[in-house]
N, C-alpha and C positions, 0 to 999 in steps of 0.2 A: 504494500500500500504506500503510495507516495505521501509526502508530508501534507500537501494541501488537502488531499482526501481524508487523511487522519484528522486534520484540524476540523474539517466539516463534520466528520463522524462523531468525534468526542466533544467538541466545543460549539459546533453549529456556526462557525465563522467561515466565510468564503475565502478571505485573504488574510495573510499575515500583516502585522503592523511593523513598520520600520525594518530593523535587522533580525526580527524574530526567527525567520526561516534559516538564515545563515548561522545564527547562534546555535540553533537546535542541530543543524547538520554537522557543525563543527564538533559538538559534544558527542553526537552519535558515531562520529568517525573515531572516537576514543581520545580526543584532544582536550587538554586543559583550556578553560575558557574564562575570560574576565568580562563581566557585563556591567556597564555604567549606564543606567537608564532612569530617567526621572520618574517620580511617583506618577502612576496612572499610565505609564508607557507599556505595560504588559509584561513585567519581569517574570511573574510567577508562571506564566505559560511556557517560558523558556526551559523550565525544568519539569513542569507537569506533563506536557505532551511527550517528551522523550522517555519519561519514566513509564508511560503506558505502552510504549513501543519497544523498549529494550528488554533484554532478558535480565531477570533478577529484581532486586528491590533498590530503589533510589533512597539515599539517606539525605533528608533536608534538615540542616542545622539552623534553627531559628530561635532568637531569644524571646519570642513573643507568644505566650500561651494563647492569647486571644486570637492571634493570626492563625495559629495551627488549627484551632477548632473551626474557625471560619473557612479555611481552605479545605479541611477534611470534609466538611459539610458540602462544599461545592463539588468535589470529586465524587463523593458518595451519591449525590443527587443525579449525576450523569452516568454513573456506572451501573452495569446490569448485574454485577456480582457483589456480594457482601464483602466487606473487608479490604477493598481495593486501596483505601488510604486509611492510615492510622496515625495517632501521635503518641509519643512516649514522654511524659513529663510528670512533675510532682503532683499534678491534680488527680492522677489515677490511683485507685486502690489496687490491692493485690490481684483480685479477680479480673479486673479490667486489664491489668498488665499481662496476666496469663493468657487472656483472649487475644491480645495483640501479638504476643510471641507465637501463639498457635497458628494464627493467620499468616504470619511471616514465614514460618517453617513450612507451611503447606503450599507456599508459593502464590497465595491469593493476593498478598499486599505488594503493590507496585511502588508505593510512595509512603515512606515512614518519616514523619516529622519528629525531630528530637531536640530538646533544649540542650544547650552546651553543658549545663550542670549534669543532666542525665547521661549524656554521652560519656562523661569521664568516670561514671560509676563502674566499678570492677565487674559486677555481674552483667551489666549491659555490654561492656567491651567483650567479655567472654562469649555472650550470646551472639553478638554481631559477627564474631570471627567465624561462626559456623554458617553464616548467611552469604548467598551469592549477591554481591553488591554491584549494581549497574553503574552508579556514579555517586559522588558526594556533591550536594548543592549547599553552598554557604550563603544563606540569605542575610541581609543587613550586614554585609561584610565590613562596612566601615567600623563596626564595633571592635575589630582587631586592632585598629590604630589608635595610639594615644593622641594623635592629631585629629581624630574623628570626633564628632560631636557626642558620641554615646559610647565611649570606650568601656569595654568589659574585659577584665583580666582573663576570665575563663576562655575567651575566644583565642587567646594566645596559645592555648594548649591543644587546639584542634589538630594541627599537623602531626604532633607526636602520637595522638590517639589514632588518627587515620593510618599512620604507619603500623600501629599495633594491630588494628582490625584487618587491614588488607588493602592493597593498592587498587585504585580505580580512578577514572578521570575526575577532575574537580572543576566545578563551575562556581565562581564567586560572583555574587550580585549585590549591587548597592545603588541607591538612588542619589546619593550625594558623596562626592569625593574630589578633593583637590588633587593636583599632581603628587603632592607629598603623601597623601593618604593612599592613593592608588599604588604607589611604589611600595609603601609599607605593607599593604594587604598582600600583594603578590610575593614579596620577599618572605613574609611570615608564613604563608601557606605553601611555600616552596613551588610556586607556579610562575617563576620569573619569565619563562618563555611562552606563557599562555597567550592565545590569540585575544586581542582586545577589541571589544565592540562598544563604541561610545556614541550614545544618541545625543541630540541637541538638548540642552537644558532649558531652552526657551519655551515657556508656556504662554503663548500670545494671549490666551483668554484671561490670564490672571492680571488683576489690577493691583498695583502696589502703592501703599500710602503710609507715611509716618506722620503722626501728629504729636505735638508736645503733650506730655502727661501733666495735666493740671489737677488741682484739688477736686475738680468736677468730673474726673474720669468715669465714675460710675454713671453719672447723668448722661455723659456723651455716649456711652455704650448702650444705655437703655434707649436713648433717642435714635441711635443708629438701627437697633434691632426693630424698633417700632416702625421705622421707615421701610423695613423689609419684612412685613408680616408673613408668618407661616413658613419662612425660609429656614433651611437647616444651617446651623453654624457651630463652630467650635471656638471657645475662648481659652487661651493658654495663660496660666499664671505660674509663677515659680514656686509658690509655697502652698501647701495643703490648706493652711489656715485661710489664705486669701480665696482659694477655690471654694471652700465651704461658705465663706461670707458672701462672695459675689453671687453664687448660685441662689442663696437665700434672698438677697436683694432683688435679683431678677424675678424670682417667684412672687415676692411681695408686690412687685410692679406688674403682675399679670402676664409674665413670660413663662412659657413651659420650659423650665430649665432643670438640670440635674448636675450634681457634682461627681467627679470621677478622679480618683487618685489611688496610689498604691496602698494607702492606709486603710482603704475600705475592704471588707471581706470579699472573696471572689464571687460569691453569689450576687451581692449588690452590684459589683462591677459588671458581671455578665448580664444581669437584668437591665442595667442602665444602657448597655450597648444595644441590647435587643430593642428596648423602648425607642432608642434613637433611630435604629434601622427601620423600625415599624412606623416611625414618625409620630409616636405618641409624645415624644419630647422634641422640641425644636432646637434647643441650644444645650450643648454640653460645656460645662466649665471644668477645665482639667489641668493637671500637671502634664508634662510631656509623656507620662506613662500611657496617655490615651491616644488613640487614632491610628497607631501603627498597625493594629490588627483590624481596622475597620475599612471595609471595601464599599464605602457609600459614595456613589458617583456624583450625587447632586448636593454636596456640601457647598453652599453658596457664599459663605464668608468664614474667614479664619481671622480672629482678633488676638493679637498679643498684648495682654494687659501689662506684662513686663517684657522688656527687651530680652531676647534670648542670649545664651552664653556664646553662641557662635553662629556664623552665617550658614554653616551646614545645617545646624539645627533649625534655623529660621526657614531655610529653603525646604527642608523635609516637611516641616509643619505646615507651611503655606501650601505645599504641594497637595495637601488633602482637600483643597478647594477646587471645584470645577473639573473633576476628573472626567466628566462626560463631555468636556469641551465647551460647556455652557459657562454662564457667569461665575466668576470667582473673585471675590473682593478680599484682599489681604491688607488688614489694617493693623499697624503697630503703634503703641503709645510709648514715647521715649522721654526719659528724664535722665540727665547725667547722674543724678543721685542714685538711680537704680544700678548704673554701672559701678559706682563706688561701692555699693553694697555687695555686688557680685565679686568685685576685686577683694573685698574684705573676707568673703567666704573662703578665699583661696589660702589665707594665712594658715600655717600649720601643715600644709601639704608639702611634699618634697619640692626642692627648688626647681628642678627641671619641669615638674608638672605645673608649678606656678607660672613659670616662664611661658609655657605653651598656652596655658589658660589666659594669660594676660594678652598675648599676641592675638588670640582669637577674639578677645573683647575689643581690642583696638580696631580690628576689621569690622566688627559689628557697629561700633561707634561711628566709624567712617561711613558706613552705609546709611545709618540713621541721620547723620548730620549733613550728608552731601546734598548738593542742589543739582547734580547732573542726573541723567536718566538712570533710574534705579535698576531697570532691566539690564542696561549696559554694564552697570557696576557689578551686579550679581553674576552675570555670565562671565565677566572678566575674572572674577574670583575663582570660577570653576574652569578657567583656562580656555574660555570660548570667546571669540570676537563677535560683537554685535555691530554690524556696519552702520546702521541708521543712527542719526544723532537724536531723533525724537521717536520714541516707540508709540506715542499716542495713547498709552494705557498705564501711566503712573502719574502720581501727583506732580512730580517735577516737570514732566513733559506736557501735561495739560495746563500747567500754570508756570511756564518757563520764567526763570529769573534773568535779570540783566547780566550779560557777559562783560567781563573787563579784560583788557589787554595785560598779559603777564609774561611777555617775552623776556624782559630784563630779569624778572624774578626767576624764571626757569633757568636762565643762563647762570645766575648765582647758585641755584640748587645743584645744577650739573657740575659746575666748577668745584663747588664745595666737596661733593662726593668724590671727585677726582683727587683733590688735595688731601683728603683724609683716607686715601687709598681704598675706597669702596669697602670699608671695614666696619661700618656702623649703621644703626637703625635710624628711622626717620626722626624720632624724638631727639637723638644726639645731633643729627644734621640741623634740625631747627634751632636747638640751643646754640650751636656754632654760628649759624647765620645771624641770629639776633644779638650775638655777643654776650651770652650768659655764661659766666665763668664757673661752671659746675665743677665738682671735685674730679669727675672723670675727664673733663676737658683739660683741666689743669694738670692732671696726672700724665696725659698724653702730650702736654706742651702745645696743644692746638691753639691756645690763646695767643701764641706767638706768631701764628700764621697771618700773612697780610690780609687774607680774605675774612678773618675772624670779625664778626659784627657787620659784614657787608650789607645785611638787610635790616639793620637796626632802625632805620628811618621808616620802614614800611609797617603797616598794620600787622601785628603778630598773627592775626587770624587768617592771613592770606597763605601762609606757608604750607599748612596741611592740605588745602585743596590743590595747590600747585603740584605737590608731590604725588597726590592721589591721581590727579588728572594726567600727569606725566606718565604714570604707570599704565593707565588705560590707553594713552596715545602711543605707548611703545618706546618712549625715550628712556625709561628706567625699567628694571625688573627687580623683583624682590626674591631673595633666596630664602624660601620658607624654611627648608630643612636646616638652614644656617641662621636661625633666630631672626629672620626677616631683614638681613643685611641688604642695603640698597646698592645695586650695581648699574653701571651705564650700559646701554645697548649701543649697537653700531649707529643707530639713528640718533641717540643722545650725543655721542661723540661728534657726529656730523653737525648737530644743532649748535654746539659750542663754536665751531668754526664758521658756520653760516646761519646765524639766527634768523628766524622768520616769525610771523605773527603767531601768537599762542594765546587764544582766548579761553578764559576760564570762568566758571560760575563760583561765586563765593559760597561758603557753607551756610546752611540755614542757621539762624540764631535760635538756640533752645534755652530759654530763660528758666532757671530753677527757683527764682525768688517769687513763686506764685502763691505760697502758702500764707497769704496775708488776708486782706478783706474777703477774698474769694473763697475762703475755706469751706463754707458749708452750702452755698446755694447760688452760685453764679451771681454775685452781687453787682457785677458789672452791668446787669440789665435792670438795675434798680430804678423804679419810677419816682422821680423826685417830688412830683406834685402829690401823688398818693402818699408818699412818706410824710409830707408836711401835714396832710389831712389826718393820717393815722396818729401822728404825734399830738395833734390838737385834741383828738378824741381821747387819747390816753391821759392827757392833762385834765380833761373834763371829768373823766371817770375817777381819776386820782383825787380830785377836789371833792367829788360827791362822797367818796368812801373814806376820805381823810387819810389816804395812804400815799407814799411816794410813787411817782410814775413807774419806776423800774419794777415795782412790785406787781403792777398790772401785767405788763409784758416787757421783757428785756429788749434792748436796742436791736440785738441780733434777730429777734423774732419779728420786730417791726420791719427791719430791712428785708427779711425774707418774704413777708406778706406783700411788700411793695414790689417784689420780683415775681412771685408765683401766683398772685391774685387768688387766694382761696375764697370761694363764695359759699361754702357749706361748712358746718361744724366738723364734718368728716374730713374735709380737705384741710381744715385748720389744724387738725391733729398731726398732719405731715410736716408742719412747720417746726423748725428747731426750737426747743425750749417750751413747746406746747404739748402737754400730755392730757390724759383723760381728765385729771383734776381741773386744769385750766379751762377746758372746753365746757365743763359743767358750771363755771362761773356765769352769773347772769349777763355780765358785760360782753362775754365772748360773741354772743349773737349780734351785738351792736357793731362789732368790728367786721364780721362777715357781711352784714347788711350794707355797711358803708362801702366795702370793696365791690360788692355786687352792683350797687347803684352807680359807682364810679365807672365800672367796666361797661355798663349799658349806655351811660351818657356819652362816653368817649369811644364807643364801638371798639373796645379792645378785644382782639382775638386771643383768647387765653390758650396757651399750649398745654391744655389740661392733661393730655396723654403723656406729655414730656415731664410731668412732675414726678420726681423720684421719691418713692416712699422709702424712708430709711429703716433698716432693721435695728431694733433696739439692741445695739451691741452690748455684750456682757449682760443681757437681760436676766440670765440666771443669777448672776452675781448681785444684781440690783434686788431681785426677789429675796435672796438670802439675807442681804443687808436689812431690808425692810422687816423681815421676819425676826431677825436678831434684835433690832431696835424695839420692836413690839414686845419682845421678851426681856427688855431692859438689860441687855448684855453690854458691858462697857465697850466703848468704841475702839479702844486700843486692842481689846481682846478679839473683837470682830475682825480687825485688820490682820491680826496674827493668824486667826483661824482660816482666813481666806488667802493667806500667803501674799498680802500686799502691804505696801508702806502706809503709814498713818495718813500722809498727804494724799495718797491715791484714794484712800477711803473717803477723805473729805471731798475730793473731786466727785466721787460717785454720789455721795449724800447730797451735795449741792445740786447735781444734775437731777436727782430725784425730786427735791423740793421745788426747784425752778420749773419743773415740768408740771407741777400742780398737785403733787402727792404730799399729804400732811404727815409729818413725822414729829414725835414728841421726844426730844433729847434732854428734857429737864433733869431727868434722873442722873445723867452723866455730868451735866453742868454743875449740879449741886455738889457732886463729888470732887470735881477737879478745879472749880473756879470760885473766886471770891464773889459774893452776892452783889457787892457794890460795883465791881467790874462789869458784871453781866448787865446791871441796870444802866451804867454809863454808856456801854457800847450799844445797847438796845435803843436808848434815847437818841444817840447819835444817828442811827439808821432811820429812826422815825422822822427826823427833821431834815435828813440829807436829801439832796437832789440826785445823788448817784450811789450805786452800791459798789463802786470800784474799790478794791482792796488797797491799792496804792494811795488813794485819796484818804481813805479811812485811817491808814497807818500814820499819815502825815498830820491829820487833824487831831487824832487821839493821843499821839505822842508815844514816847518810849516805854511808858508804864504798861502798855498792852501788847502782848505778843501776837504774831500773825495768826497762830492757831486759835487763840482766844477770840480774835475778831471774826475769824471764819466760823467758829462754832456758834457765836451769838448771831451772826448774820443768817446762819441756817435756821436758828430758832425764830428769828424775826420774819424771814421769808415764809416759813412754814405757817406761822400764825396769821400774818397779815395778808399774804397773797392767796392762801389756799382756804 
């Protein structure tokens, strides 16, 4: 049977995609094979079809239990005989393992998926030595390389185990690998002479965009999802805690979402995957543990809540969007602070590992901050040239930035690299150009060079884009395996002798000083007229009740009302600092009536769907605190029992009373404070125009400690506001 007929018989396709046929033929001819094919390119067929046609059992080594189950189900559904495909991993009990071995020995099993950990078990090695093996397929082969985005030490042991079990052709497959990773894989698997099949990494249907990560990132994500109703999407976060929090926030805002991470039990993970595939869930919020085993062709968006640790990881994860060739939106939120966090995580690891990790982070930062075509930059990272200047499907190409002439700056960069003997990385090159006498520069006496400080008069921010865009243009190359040293190419040497125009785009500015007024609700959209009206109403209510204005609603609550326009008590509950207790106050209705009338008079179109309902973070902690105070347990004992500092406890108690819940802490005040002090501070707040701590400390003087003032303020707010 020829290959096309076999493809039709087993998989129902009339034609092969790309290099599939050549790859399969090469493997069936008994040759080692290396396959570099983007996600969605049809990698798995390259070993599934030959396994059905060749004599013996093919061993597929894969790190992903979910993927194994998924693919075994696919093969089983198209096979006429039972047991054609099986998997062997830690999820099976003894009876299931015996069944697998029995089917393999009987020659029924053509395809056996094995986790690398299971492959190294002595009893499995012993068993497989007695089996006729057609070939070994190493899936997710980038896991072998320390330079890959998902390095797994057990992958390094594959070759010795293969030698022990018995020789057969090897096919290594990966969706992402730079030249360095490719070399590493082939060397480690002992297939240096393998025929290489490399498909283009360009996925024209994927749209790439990077946005600055502000305090309102949750709101931005909810808005985005609501603009794409009913579409399937994946959101990647780095921590399990953030995965849980964000999934909860999405659910509270009416989005069918679920969390997925390695800390959940396998049953929950499996059910979540099935629900996603069956479209009972629209959005999965996950750590990178998710998606590798999911063959869902119509994922319409992939969002990176946190910037990934490497461009390989980013490419692999975004590759899960639009696998059917349809729409695929890849949106990443970037903050330099996140990079600093990732860098900090590396402390304590071996120096070589830290060095690799930091270089990968540098590449990720470069991608996030660049203003050139993102597709061009991604493909260049994977050693592929993208000829067009504008791909028409990334944020930078759809909204091009102004280009500036950087011919002189490029000459300085190229000459610098020449002078320092092509022996340093870009950060060293930039320090040299701007004339920064670092310890390393002084140690090499490079501060004595005539060129030292040649670019000191230019804006410092220009040098990174010059170097990056010179790499893309082919004037420089980076020796990845040699810690990213910059080298001149022939074109670079020619440019020094005969400079010509070199237009560059400056990097995007990503400002990290956003955590100010914008902290909780997009205050930049604040309506000044409504703010003034709400403040007047607050003053009126405060006079009627004989209480300070801040007791009615805090400033932050007023600001958010003037941004989000709540017109019902239910909507008012979503405002920061407003809880059930506040909403029950008779004056709450006056505020929503005023806002409603204002919106009608001014024909304001409220973005009601865009209002983010926040999840009461640490809600369980708040419940425990309220219960403990009701039982009159000393506050310092509560803090100790909950494993938090006393100041943190006061933060929580303040949040509770400001939201409208009444708490009686008199029992504690009687024990720890002088009665006169309590009265003095209480009287101060009764007459003050503000509840600010700094103002209170100044007015009351040194006789009263910060904790005392905070405790009495809690008593005052609880009694007067609630």
